[in-house]
N, C-alpha and C positions, 0 to 999 in steps of 0.2 A: 172639324179638321183643322181650322186656322189654329185653334188652342192647342191641338196636338203637334202642329208643326212648331209653334212657339216653344212647348215643352221639349221638344227634340232639339231646337237650337239652344235652348238655355243649358241642357245637359252638357252640351258640348263646350260650352265655356267653362274657364276656370272659376270657381267659387271664390267669391270676395268675403273676409271675415272681418267684422268690425267689433271690437271690444268696447262696451259701454261701462263706464265706472259709475257705481252710485253710492255717493256717500250719504250718511244719515243727514237729515235736513234738505234733501235735494228737492228742486222745483217740479213738480209734476209735469207742468207744461212742456218744460224744456226737454224732460225725457220722454215725453210722449212724442215729440217732435221727430227726433231719431227713430223711435220705435215703429210710427206710422209710414214715414217717407221710406225707409229702408224695407219695411214690409211689404209696402206696394210694390217697391222696385222689385223684390225677390218674386212676386206673384206675377207682374206684368211687364216687367223691365226686360231688356234684352240680355240680362247677366245674373246668376244667381248670386245672391246676397245673404250672409248670415249675421244676424246682429247677437252677439252674447253679452248679456249682463252680469255683473259681478261686483261684490263688495267686500267689507271687511267683516261683517258681522251676519249671522242668519237672518235676522230681521232689522228693518229700518224703518224709521218714520219720516214721512215727507213733510215740506215745509207747512202744509196744511192739514197734517194729521193722518194721512192716508198711511196705513201699513203694509209694507212690501217685503217679501222674501226674494233676495237676489238669487239667481239661479246658481252662481257659484261663489266660492270664496276666490278672492284674487290670487291668493297664496298658491291655490292649486292649479293654476292656469300658466301656460307657457305663453307669454305674450309674444315672443317671436313668431308664433303661428298665426298672428293676425295682421291684416293689411292697413288697418286704421284705429284711430282711438276716438271715441265720442265722449264729451265731457259736459254733462248738463250741469247748470250751478244750483244755487242754493241760497238760503237765508241764515245769517250769523246767529239769530235768537234761536233757530232750530238746530244749532249744532253743526251746521255744515262744515265750517271751516277746521273743525277738530280732525274730521277723518280726510277732507278734502286736501289739506296741507300736511298730511302724515307722510312719513318716508314711504310706504309702499305705494300710494298714489304718485309721489313726485319720482320716484324711481321708474314707475311705468312710463309717464309723460317723457321721462329724458330717453328711455329706450326708443319709443317711436320716434322721437325727433332725431336722435342720433342716427336711426335707421334709414332716414329720410322718408318715412311714411306720414301720411295725412293726420294731423291732430285737429279736431273740430270742437270748440268750445264755445259755450254760450254763456252770456252775461258775466258773472263774477268769476267763473272758473278759470278766466284768463288770468286770473289772480294767482291761481295754481300753477300755471305756465311760468309766469314771472318767477314764483318761488323756486321753481324747479331750475330755474336759470337758463332758460331756453329762448327768452326774448330779447336778450342783449343784442341791440343794434337792429332789432326787427320792428316793423310796424305792427301796432296792435290797438285794441280798444278794450272797453270793459264797460260795465254798467256805472254811471257817474253822475252825480249832480253838480252844480256850482261850488267848487271849493271842495268836492266830494273826496273821502280818503281812498275809496278803491282806485280812482285815477292816480294818485299821489303814490300808492302802493306799486302800481304797475311802472311808473315812471322811475321809482326808486331801484326797480330791478334792471334798469337799463333799456326799457322798451320805448319804442318811438312812438308817443301816442297820438292817435288819429281820431278825431271826434266824427265818426261816421257810424251808422247802424251795424255794418259787417265790413270787417277789413280782412283781406286774404293776403298774406305774405308768403309765398311760395306754397308750401305744405301746411302752413299753420293758418287756421281760421279763428277769428275771435269776433265777440259780436256785444251789443249793448244792453240787450234784455229779453224777456220772454217773447216778445213780440218778434223777435228775429230769429227764433229758433227755428222754425220751418226753412227760412232761407239758408240757415247754416247747415241744415240737413241736406238740402239740395245742393250746396255747393259741395259738401262731402261726397254726395252721390255721384256728382259730375267729376270730382278727382278720381274717385274710385273706378268709374265706367267711361262716360263720355258725356260731352254737352247735351248731344242728341238723345240719350238715354234720360237724363235728367229732366229735359223738356218734355218727353213722353209721359213720364210719370207724374209730372206737374200736371200735364193735361188731363190725363185719367183721374187725378185726385181733384179737378177742379180749382187749382190754385192758380191765381192770377200771377203774372209777372209784375214785380213792383217797377214803377217808372223810375226814371233817372233820378227825379227829385227825391225819391225816397231813400235811395242809396247815397245821395249826397247831403241830406238833411242833417246837421249837427243836433246831438241831444241837448246841449247846453248853448243858447243863442250867444 
């Protein structure tokens, strides 16, 4: 009975649609964080959510050799029909930046930011936001090591670099690595629905909320 009531209430809520862009060389864990958190939210949360993945080619190979077939070609989708954009990162040796910094990807990023919609990026995918020109004057972070070039790339685009695991500046979410991916997904869910719904899904998935120290710990001492 409770599940039936939940399903009926869900159907009364407008569907939230999220586009996840998959570049060749994408990091599997970062992609999976969006897939799982939003999938659980669709099943057990208080609002229906659809996650649609798209790429530039029929088949891609992830950072560690997993072959995937994106559900759609980006060129075939109307990005204006989506409420948010999810961007998992990837590795340069696996060819990630060849597609992640391509005109189709950067154009999609600009569309979402200009429309005031949430853009959630993990790890080095924030470099793509910088390349798209949407981080000027905004607080952001990325994967970096002492003297790391990704940090420098971000700063050169006009971003205000913050050395924290996850940085939220309005509708733009950036982070520092695979270990932050789930938190980015929960931040995305919160912005799409509510803090209460994100907390509910977190509880159902048995994910603990990081303490304040986790959020404030710099990546580079």
